[in-house]
Backbone bond lengths (Angstrom), bond angles and torsions (degrees), N, CA, C in turn:
res aa  C-N    CA-C-N  psi(-1)  N-CA   C-N-CA  omega(-1)  CA-C   N-CA-C  phi
1 I - - - 1.461 - - 1.533 108.49 -
2 D 1.359 115.22 131.41 1.435 118.06 176.69 1.498 110.75 -103.17
3 F 1.282 115.52 178.69 1.495 117.54 -174.68 1.534 111.64 -61.75
4 G 1.322 116.29 -39.99 1.491 118.58 -178.60 1.521 110.88 -66.54
5 E 1.320 119.17 -36.43 1.447 124.72 178.27 1.613 109.36 -67.63
6 W 1.279 112.45 -41.28 1.536 117.80 178.68 1.561 108.32 -62.85
7 L 1.336 116.43 -47.65 1.384 119.50 -179.54 1.573 112.91 -61.80
8 S 1.321 114.04 -40.03 1.439 119.80 176.80 1.586 110.06 -61.28
9 L 1.293 115.70 -43.70 1.475 119.87 177.38 1.510 112.15 -60.71
10 M 1.343 115.46 -43.22 1.468 119.10 179.61 1.493 115.17 -71.35
11 T 1.303 117.19 -27.92 1.469 120.85 -172.56 1.602 108.48 -101.89
12 K 1.308 116.55 0.01 1.471 118.80 -178.45 1.588 110.66 -51.99
13 R 1.280 118.51 -39.52 1.458 120.32 -177.43 1.546 112.07 -102.14
14 V 1.285 116.19 -0.91 1.413 119.89 -178.25 1.607 109.64 -98.04
15 N 1.259 119.69 130.20 1.401 120.33 178.17 1.550 111.63 -137.70
16 D 1.331 117.13 -179.33 1.495 119.88 -173.39 1.544 113.35 -57.61
17 K 1.352 115.47 -24.82 1.482 119.78 -177.73 1.529 110.80 -83.47
18 D 1.216 120.38 -12.01 1.505 121.81 -179.15 1.439 109.20 -68.92
19 S 1.269 114.38 142.05 1.525 118.51 179.11 1.540 109.89 -92.18
20 R 1.240 112.42 171.21 1.464 122.96 177.21 1.561 108.78 -57.46
21 A 1.356 115.91 -37.05 1.442 121.37 178.87 1.506 114.51 -60.73
22 N 1.347 114.84 -37.51 1.461 120.83 179.19 1.505 111.57 -69.77
23 I 1.283 113.80 -41.46 1.514 117.79 176.39 1.512 110.90 -64.95
24 N 1.323 116.73 -36.68 1.491 122.01 177.54 1.579 108.58 -67.21
25 K 1.307 119.34 -29.67 1.511 120.69 175.88 1.499 108.52 -69.07
26 I 1.325 119.53 -39.37 1.438 122.59 176.93 1.485 110.74 -62.17
27 F 1.344 117.82 -45.73 1.461 124.89 176.85 1.538 109.68 -54.14
28 A 1.311 115.57 -45.47 1.495 121.21 -177.58 1.525 110.41 -62.38
29 L 1.351 118.57 -29.87 1.434 120.78 177.15 1.506 112.05 -66.52
30 F 1.376 118.57 -31.58 1.397 124.04 176.74 1.577 109.78 -79.81
31 D 1.313 115.99 -41.88 1.442 122.15 -175.13 1.536 110.12 -86.93
32 D 1.285 114.80 63.25 1.483 121.05 -177.16 1.494 115.24 -64.53
33 E 1.357 118.84 -23.17 1.421 122.06 176.34 1.518 114.57 -91.80
34 R 1.317 114.34 1.44 1.493 122.41 176.64 1.538 113.37 56.91
35 T 1.347 114.97 44.22 1.428 120.31 177.89 1.522 112.44 -87.47
36 G 1.289 117.86 -13.42 1.470 121.11 -177.21 1.538 109.72 89.95
37 F 1.279 120.72 3.99 1.394 126.06 179.44 1.566 113.72 -139.48
38 I 1.335 115.61 158.62 1.418 118.07 173.08 1.524 106.32 -110.88
39 S 1.311 115.84 126.01 1.467 121.57 -178.12 1.559 111.28 -107.98
40 I 1.295 117.56 174.21 1.400 119.29 176.54 1.523 112.40 -62.43
41 K 1.369 113.10 -30.51 1.504 117.55 175.63 1.561 109.32 -59.78
42 N 1.301 117.55 -46.65 1.421 123.17 179.20 1.525 112.72 -55.82
43 L 1.328 110.81 -48.88 1.528 117.39 179.60 1.513 112.05 -61.36
44 R 1.344 115.04 -37.17 1.502 118.48 179.55 1.504 110.06 -65.34
45 R 1.374 116.87 -42.06 1.418 120.32 179.27 1.533 110.13 -63.32
46 I 1.299 118.23 -45.59 1.531 120.19 -176.55 1.594 105.94 -66.69
47 S 1.285 120.97 -38.85 1.466 120.67 -179.75 1.507 109.92 -63.34
48 Q 1.338 117.11 -41.85 1.481 120.87 179.24 1.534 110.22 -64.82
49 E 1.323 116.35 -43.95 1.486 121.10 178.54 1.488 110.00 -61.16
50 L 1.340 120.99 -36.57 1.405 124.26 179.41 1.563 113.28 -83.76
51 N 1.360 112.93 -0.02 1.473 121.82 -178.74 1.537 110.92 60.32
52 E 1.295 117.72 37.24 1.479 125.58 -179.89 1.528 107.65 -97.37
53 Q 1.273 117.62 132.75 1.471 123.27 172.52 1.518 108.26 -88.08
54 V 1.325 117.43 104.00 1.450 125.74 -178.40 1.476 108.66 -125.21
55 S 1.327 118.43 124.38 1.451 121.26 177.94 1.518 112.25 -71.85
56 E 1.369 116.21 161.14 1.446 119.58 174.97 1.519 112.67 -58.11
57 E 1.339 114.83 -34.80 1.547 120.85 -178.75 1.528 105.88 -63.92
58 E 1.344 114.16 -45.86 1.473 116.44 -176.75 1.539 112.74 -64.70
59 L 1.360 113.35 -41.35 1.468 115.83 177.22 1.533 112.69 -61.14
60 Q 1.404 114.65 -38.88 1.453 119.22 -178.85 1.548 106.49 -66.54
61 E 1.271 119.43 -39.04 1.491 122.93 -178.22 1.549 107.08 -62.64
62 L 1.307 119.89 -40.13 1.406 121.81 -177.68 1.590 109.04 -64.24
63 I 1.330 114.88 -44.57 1.428 118.53 175.70 1.568 112.35 -61.62
64 T 1.280 115.29 -47.57 1.454 120.16 -179.90 1.551 114.12 -58.44
65 R 1.339 115.13 -42.62 1.468 117.97 -178.40 1.549 110.88 -70.84
66 A 1.235 118.67 -27.76 1.502 120.84 -178.17 1.514 113.59 -89.24
67 D 1.396 113.63 -24.30 1.529 123.81 -169.69 1.518 107.87 -82.64
68 T 1.312 116.58 89.44 1.477 115.24 -176.49 1.530 113.07 -83.01
69 D 1.304 120.51 -12.38 1.496 121.59 176.62 1.569 110.53 -100.34
70 H 1.359 115.15 -0.03 1.465 121.55 172.43 1.549 114.60 59.35
71 D 1.309 114.24 38.96 1.491 118.86 175.75 1.473 113.82 -98.51
72 G 1.392 116.86 1.37 1.434 121.01 178.92 1.517 116.02 87.76
73 L 1.352 112.71 1.21 1.502 118.22 -177.97 1.573 105.17 -133.21
74 V 1.343 110.99 160.26 1.482 116.77 177.12 1.478 107.48 -109.35
75 S 1.311 119.53 117.73 1.408 124.87 -179.78 1.586 109.50 -79.84
76 E 1.333 116.92 166.26 1.417 120.29 176.97 1.533 111.00 -57.94
77 E 1.340 117.73 -39.25 1.448 119.68 179.72 1.514 112.14 -67.38
78 E 1.338 117.15 -42.11 1.483 120.99 179.16 1.560 108.23 -62.55
79 F 1.349 115.98 -40.61 1.457 121.63 -179.31 1.556 108.89 -63.03
80 Y 1.317 115.33 -43.47 1.496 119.39 179.34 1.544 109.80 -63.30
81 T 1.242 112.74 -45.01 1.564 116.98 -177.76 1.458 109.64 -63.49
82 I 1.300 120.74 -43.65 1.453 121.43 -176.45 1.541 110.77 -67.78
83 L 1.297 116.45 -40.14 1.498 121.63 179.48 1.516 111.19 -66.16
84 T 1.398 117.15 -45.87 1.363 117.85 -177.25 1.509 114.28 -74.27
85 R 1.350 116.17 -24.09 1.454 120.14 174.65 1.519 109.60 -67.87
86 K 1.296 115.53 -42.03 1.544 122.34 178.49 1.515 110.49 -62.28
87 I 1.366 117.67 -41.23 1.384 119.68 178.78 1.554 114.25 -61.91
88 K 1.367 111.13 -42.13 1.518 114.57 178.13 1.466 116.49 -69.31
89 D 1.375 115.47 -26.46 1.482 118.44 -178.50 1.457 116.12 -71.75
């Protein structure tokens, strides 16, 4: 799975009419430990739940592409930005 495929999967149910609250609900599905961030551990769990074979390198790439402040985590704001950017593209 590459970054584009991941974004497509995440935005499949998100459209222009969806509110910030709905995107935040999607974020909360990833952030199961309620840390306020999505980590590689969270992505690994989601990929396993979806029965997707994703390598550690691919998971790291997903984090890196969305992580604009380069702290190794995806914040709720970064998640919102990447999803809404994909919707507009």
